[in-house]
Each structure stands twice: as C-alpha cells, then as structure tokens.
N, C-alpha and C positions, 0 to 999 in steps of 0.2 A: 849908682843911686837906687836906694831901695824906697819906694813909696808904699806907705802903710796906712790904711784907713781904720780909724778906731771910733767907735760909737760914743765914747766918753769925751769930755773936754780935756784939753792937754793938761790943766792944771789938776785935774783928778789923777790923770796917769801919773804925773810927777809926784803928787802927794802920797800915793800908795807905793811908789816905786816901780810901777808898771812900765813907765817910759824907759828906763834903764834895762829893765829885763828884756822888753822888746827889742831894743838896740843890741842887746848882747846876743841875743838869739839869731836875729836877722843878719848882723854883720859878723858876728863870730862864727856861729854855726852854720849859717847858709853860705856865706862867702869863705870863711875860714882862711883869710890872708891871701887869697887869689887875686884881690884887686890892690893896685897901688894906692888909691885914694877912694874913700867911701864917703857917703853922705846917706843920712836917714831922714826922710822927711814924713811926718805924720800929718794925715788929713783928719782932724779931729772933729768930734761932733756928727759923725756921718751915718748914724743909725737912721733907719728908714722913719722911726717915729718921731725924730728930732726936727723940729721946725727950722732950725738952723742950718740944716743939711743943704738945701737949695741956696740959702743966702750966702753960705760960705764957699759954694762950688768955684766960682771964678777966682776967689781969693786964694784957695787951695791950688788950683792949677797955676796961678801967677807965681805963688811960692816955689812950687816944683820947677817951673820954668827958670825962674831966678838962680836957684841952686844949680840946675843943669847946665845953664850956660857958662856958669863959673867954673865947672869940673874941668874944663880943658884949656884954660887960660895959661 
C-alpha cells in the first residue's frame, strides 16, 4: 500500500490527470510488479497552508486503516 500526500484536493488531481500519473509512477515504477496486490491512497489537501489539513487528518488516517485492513483478507 502506498500512502501519498498531496497538497491539492483530489478533484483537482483528477481534473488535470495528475492522480493517474501519480498512481502510474508509484505503483508501476516504484513497485514494478513486485507486489501481488497494490493499493494507492492519497491524503489530499495536505499542504501546510491549507486550513483543511488538520481537519482531514483523522479522516485520512481512517481511510488508510480501512484500505490496509482489507489487503490481507
């Protein structure tokens, strides 16, 4: 499982095609088929200047936990 922080909201990453590029690089280039199962979790709105950063902290951690616990079922 790759956890990736991004300063922009997920909608903006999707709109400009950045999310797919991030997945391709992290899952394809970094793992390059060495994992049987992969998950890519983005913690969006995490730039220091973003007021949502602290508000979303617990939500992002919960998201990672939920994805992670389902990896080995």
